[in-house]
C-alpha positions in Angstrom: 95.2 123.6 35.8 95.8 126.8 37.7 98.9 125.9 39.8 100.3 127.8 42.8 103.6 126.9 44.4 103.8 128.1 48.0 107.5 128.7 49.0 110.4 130.5 47.5 113.3 128.1 48.2 115.3 125.6 46.1 112.5 123.1 45.7 109.9 125.7 44.8 112.2 127.1 42.1 113.0 123.6 40.8 109.4 122.6 40.6 108.6 125.8 38.7 111.1 124.8 36.1 109.8 121.3 35.9 106.1 122.3 35.6 106.9 125.0 33.0 108.8 122.4 31.0 105.5 120.3 31.0 103.6 123.3 29.5 102.0 124.5 32.7 101.5 128.1 33.9 102.5 128.5 37.5 102.4 131.2 40.2 104.5 131.5 43.3 103.3 132.6 46.7 106.2 133.4 48.9 107.5 135.9 51.5 110.5 136.3 49.2 108.3 137.8 46.5 110.0 141.2 46.4 113.5 139.8 46.2 112.4 137.3 43.5 110.6 139.9 41.4 113.6 142.3 41.6 115.9 139.6 40.2 113.6 138.1 37.5 115.1 140.4 34.8 113.7 141.6 31.5 112.4 138.3 30.2 111.0 137.3 33.6 112.6 133.8 33.4 114.3 131.6 36.0 116.9 129.2 34.7 116.8 125.7 36.2 119.9 123.6 35.3 119.7 119.8 35.3 122.4 117.1 35.7 121.9 116.2 32.0 123.3 119.5 30.7 119.8 120.8 29.8 118.5 124.1 31.1 114.8 124.6 31.8 113.5 128.2 31.4 110.6 129.0 33.6 108.5 132.2 33.6 106.1 132.4 36.5 102.7 133.9 35.8 102.9 135.8 39.1 105.2 136.0 42.1 103.4 137.5 45.1 103.3 137.6 48.9 99.6 138.2 48.9 97.6 134.9 49.0 94.4 136.7 48.0 96.0 137.3 44.5 96.5 133.6 43.7 94.8 131.1 46.1 91.1 131.7 45.1 91.8 130.8 41.5 94.0 127.8 42.3 93.2 124.2 41.2 96.4 122.7 42.6 98.5 124.1 45.4 101.9 122.7 46.2 103.3 123.6 49.7 107.1 123.4 49.8 107.5 125.3 53.1 109.1 123.4 56.0 106.7 121.4 58.1 107.0 123.8 61.1 105.8 126.7 58.8 102.8 124.8 57.4 100.4 125.6 60.2 100.9 129.3 59.4 100.4 128.7 55.7 97.3 126.6 56.1 95.7 129.1 58.5 96.6 131.9 56.0 95.0 130.3 52.9 92.1 128.4 54.6 89.4 130.9 53.9 90.7 131.8 50.4 90.5 128.3 48.9 87.6 128.1 46.4 84.4 126.4 47.5 83.1 126.2 43.9 85.5 123.5 42.6 87.8 120.7 43.6 91.1 122.0 44.9 94.1 119.7 45.4 96.5 120.6 48.2 99.8 118.8 48.1 102.8 118.9 50.5 106.3 118.3 49.2 107.7 116.5 51.1 104.6 115.0 52.6 105.9 114.1 56.0 105.2 116.0 59.2 101.5 114.8 59.6 100.4 117.1 56.8 97.1 115.2 56.6 96.3 115.9 60.3 97.3 119.6 59.8 94.9 120.0 57.0 92.1 118.4 59.0 92.9 120.8 61.9 93.3 124.1 60.0 91.0 123.6 57.0 88.7 120.8 58.1 87.4 117.9 56.0 85.9 120.0 53.3 84.4 117.8 50.6 86.1 119.8 47.8 89.6 120.0 49.3 91.8 116.9 48.5 95.0 116.7 50.5 97.9 114.6 49.5 101.6 114.5 49.8 104.7 113.2 48.0 107.0 111.1 50.2 110.3 112.8 49.3 111.3 115.9 47.3 111.1 114.9 43.6 114.6 116.3 43.0 117.7 117.3 44.9 118.2 121.0 44.3 121.0 123.4 45.3 122.8 126.6 44.4 119.8 128.8 44.5 119.9 132.4 43.4 116.3 133.5 44.1 114.5 134.8 41.0 117.4 133.9 38.7 118.6 130.2 38.9 118.7 126.9 40.7 120.5 123.6 40.0 118.9 120.2 40.0 121.6 117.8 41.3 119.5 114.6 40.8 116.0 113.2 40.1 114.3 110.5 42.2 113.8 107.4 40.0 110.2 107.0 41.3 107.8 109.1 43.4 105.7 107.8 46.2 102.6 109.6 47.4 99.7 109.2 49.8 96.2 110.7 50.0 94.4 111.9 53.1 91.0 110.0 53.4 91.3 108.5 49.9 88.4 108.0 47.6 88.3 106.8 44.0 88.0 110.4 42.6 90.8 111.7 44.9 93.1 108.9 43.7 92.3 109.5 40.0 92.9 113.3 40.3 96.2 112.9 42.1 97.4 110.3 39.7 96.5 112.5 36.7 98.3 115.5 38.3 101.5 113.5 38.9 101.5 112.1 35.3 101.0 115.6 33.9 103.6 117.4 36.0 106.4 115.0 36.7 108.8 112.9 34.7 109.0 110.0 37.2 106.5 107.2 37.6 104.5 107.3 40.9 103.1 104.7 43.3 100.5 105.3 46.1 100.8 104.3 49.7 97.6 103.0 51.2 97.8 105.0 54.4 99.0 108.6 54.8 100.7 107.7 58.1 103.4 105.9 56.1 104.7 109.2 54.7 105.1 110.8 58.1 106.6 107.7 59.7 109.1 107.3 56.8 110.6 110.8 57.0 114.3 110.5 56.1 115.6 114.0 56.8 115.4 113.8 60.6 117.3 110.5 60.8 119.9 111.7 58.4 120.5 115.3 59.3 120.4 115.2 63.1 122.7 112.2 63.7 125.2 113.9 61.4 125.0 117.1 63.4 125.1 115.2 66.7 128.3 113.5 65.5 129.8 116.8 64.6 129.0 119.0 67.6 127.4 116.6 70.1 128.9 115.4 73.4 130.8 112.5 71.8 132.1 114.5 68.8 135.4 115.7 70.2 134.4 119.2 69.2 136.3 121.7 71.3 133.7 124.5 71.0 135.8 126.6 68.6 134.6 127.8 65.2 135.1 125.6 62.2 137.7 126.8 59.7 135.5 126.0 56.7 131.9 125.1 55.7 131.4 121.3 55.9 129.4 119.1 53.6 126.7 116.8 55.0 127.6 113.8 53.0 131.1 114.3 51.4 132.5 114.9 54.9 130.4 112.1 56.5 132.3 110.1 59.1 131.8 106.4 60.0 130.6 107.5 63.5 127.9 109.6 61.8 126.9 106.7 59.6 126.7 104.5 62.7 124.3 106.9 64.4 122.2 107.2 61.3 122.0 103.4 61.2 120.8 103.2 64.9 118.2 105.8 64.3 117.1 104.0 61.1 116.7 100.7 63.1 114.5 102.5 65.7 112.4 104.1 62.9 111.9 100.7 61.4 110.7 99.4 64.8 108.1 102.1 64.9 107.0 101.2 61.4 106.7 97.6 62.3 104.3 98.5 65.1 102.3 100.7 62.7 102.0 97.9 60.2 100.3 95.8 62.9 98.0 98.7 63.7 97.0 99.5 60.1 97.2 95.9 59.0 99.3 97.0 56.0 102.6 96.0 54.5 103.7 99.7 54.2 105.6 98.8 51.0 107.5 102.1 50.9 108.8 101.8 54.5 112.2 100.5 53.5 115.4 100.6 55.7 117.3 103.8 54.8 120.1 102.2 52.9 117.8 100.1 50.7 115.5 103.1 50.2 118.3 105.4 49.0 119.6 102.8 46.6 116.1 102.3 45.2 115.5 106.0 44.8 118.8 106.9 43.0 119.8 103.6 41.5 122.9 103.7 39.2 123.6 107.3 40.1 125.3 105.9 43.2 128.9 104.9 42.4 129.4 102.6 45.5 126.1 101.4 47.1 127.8 98.6 49.1 127.2 100.2 52.6 125.2 103.0 54.0 128.4 105.0 54.5 129.7 104.5 50.9 126.2 105.1 49.5 126.0 108.5 51.1 129.5 109.5 50.1 129.2 108.4 46.4 125.8 109.6 45.5 126.2 112.6 43.1 122.7 113.9 44.1 124.1 114.6 47.5 127.4 116.2 46.3 128.0 119.8 47.5 125.2 119.9 50.0 126.6 122.1 52.8 125.8 121.9 56.5 124.0 125.3 57.2 126.5 127.5 58.9 126.9 131.1 59.9 130.0 133.2 59.8 131.4 134.1 63.2 134.5 135.4 64.7 137.3 133.0 63.7 135.3 131.0 61.1 131.9 129.3 61.0 129.3 127.9 63.4 126.3 125.6 62.9 123.1 127.6 62.3 120.8 126.5 65.1 117.8 128.3 63.7 117.9 126.5 60.3 115.1 124.1 59.2 117.5 121.2 59.9 116.7 121.9 63.5 113.4 123.9 63.5 111.7 121.4 61.2 113.5 118.1 61.7 113.3 118.1 65.5 109.8 119.3 66.5 108.1 118.0 63.4 110.2 114.9 62.7 111.9 113.5 65.8 109.0 114.5 68.0 106.6 112.7 65.6 108.7 109.5 65.9 108.9 109.7 69.7 105.2 110.5 70.3 104.3 107.6 68.0 106.7 105.4 69.7 105.3 106.3 73.1 101.8 105.6 72.1 102.8 102.3 70.4 105.1 101.3 73.3 108.3 101.1 71.1 111.7 101.6 72.7 113.7 104.4 70.9 116.7 105.4 73.0 118.9 106.8 70.2 116.2 108.9 68.7 115.4 110.2 72.2 119.0 111.0 73.0 119.6 113.0 69.8 116.2 114.7 70.1 116.9 115.8 73.7 120.4 117.0 72.7 118.9 119.1 69.9 116.4 120.8 72.2 119.2 121.7 74.6 121.6 122.8 71.8 119.0 125.0 70.2 117.4 126.3 73.4 114.0 124.7 72.6 111.4 125.3 69.9 108.2 127.3 69.7 105.9 124.3 69.1 105.9 120.7 67.9 103.8 118.1 66.1 102.3 116.4 69.1 99.2 118.6 69.3 98.1 117.3 65.9 97.9 113.7 66.9 94.2 112.7 66.9 92.6 111.9 70.2 92.7 108.2 70.8 95.3 107.4 68.2 96.3 104.6 67.4 93.4 102.7 68.9 91.0 104.9 66.9 92.8 104.1 63.7 92.7 100.3 64.6 88.9 100.5 64.8 88.6 102.4 61.5 90.9 100.1 59.6 89.3 96.9 60.9 
C-alpha cells in the first residue's frame, strides 16, 4: 500500500513508527514539513520510543506540505489533524484523490462526524472508502518534530466504523488494520457511534472548567507551574466528568432507539477506560483513581502559555478549538434533535464559548437534513 499520513503531531509521528515497524513505506503531508525535514538528520529517521523499552526507527519516504506530491498515488490516507481542521484538509485533497483505484480515507480518531464531512467535501464517490478509528491507537507525548516521540501506552483493542459500509469496504478496512496495527480490532455497525462516543470533550473540558471556571476558586492570577491533566485531577473535576458522561450516555441511549442497535462500544467512560487499558491501570476502583493511576496518562500537561508571572491556559489549543465546536456542539445538537436533556454539557459548552471568545465554525452544519428521522427510515 502507498500510505500517506496527514498531520505532523504526536499521533502522526507515532503512527509513522508503528507502520514502518510493520514493513510499510509511508509519506507525511503536513504544514510542518520544513521543520520536520530540517530535523530529520543524516539517516532521515525518526525515533519512536515505546513503554516496553523498544525503539522504533521510522524513515518517511517523503515529508511535504504539497498534497499534489503524495495524494494522487495514495492507497490509504490517515488524517490525524484535529476535527476542526479536517474541512480544510478534505477540501484541499478532494480533487487530488485518484479516480482509477480504491482509496481508503481514515480519520484518527474518528469522531467529529468525519463520515458526514467526507460526504460533504468529497461526495459519495464509489472508489473512496471512508472509515475511522474510535480512539487514537496509542497515547503519545514528548514530541520533537522530525526527531522523536514517545508512546506512553497502547490501546488493548481498536474499534472502528465505516461510512456506508459494504462487504468490500469491510474487508479492505479489516485487512489494513491487521497489516498496520498490533491490536485486534472490532467494527461498529453505525458510524454515528464513533462521533457520539467521543471521549476527549467530556474529559478535557470538565477538567478545564474545574480549574478556571466560575466554581474553581481560581483568582485570575497566573499559575506558578504547568499542571497535568490527570496527575493533578481533583475530585471536583472527576465529578464534572461523571455528570457529562451520564448525559452522553443519555444521548447514546436515544440513538440506540433510533438506529435499533446495541452500540456495543458505547460504554460508560470509567468502564471504557478500564477496558481499553486493562492491567496498565494500578487502581481502577473509581473513575478518579483510574485517571490518576493510568500510566498511559502520566505526564500529559494541560496546554499552557508562558505569561507575566507564570503560566496561563492556552485558549487557542485544540482542547478548545476541536473539543468544543466539534465535540460538545455535536452532543448538544444531537441532544436537541433527540429531545435529550443535557444541562451539564450545555453549561460547560457555554462557558467555553465565553472563555475563548467564540469559535470560527462548528459541526452543526454537517448534520444531514432531516436527521434523525431520515436515519430511522433508512435503518428500518
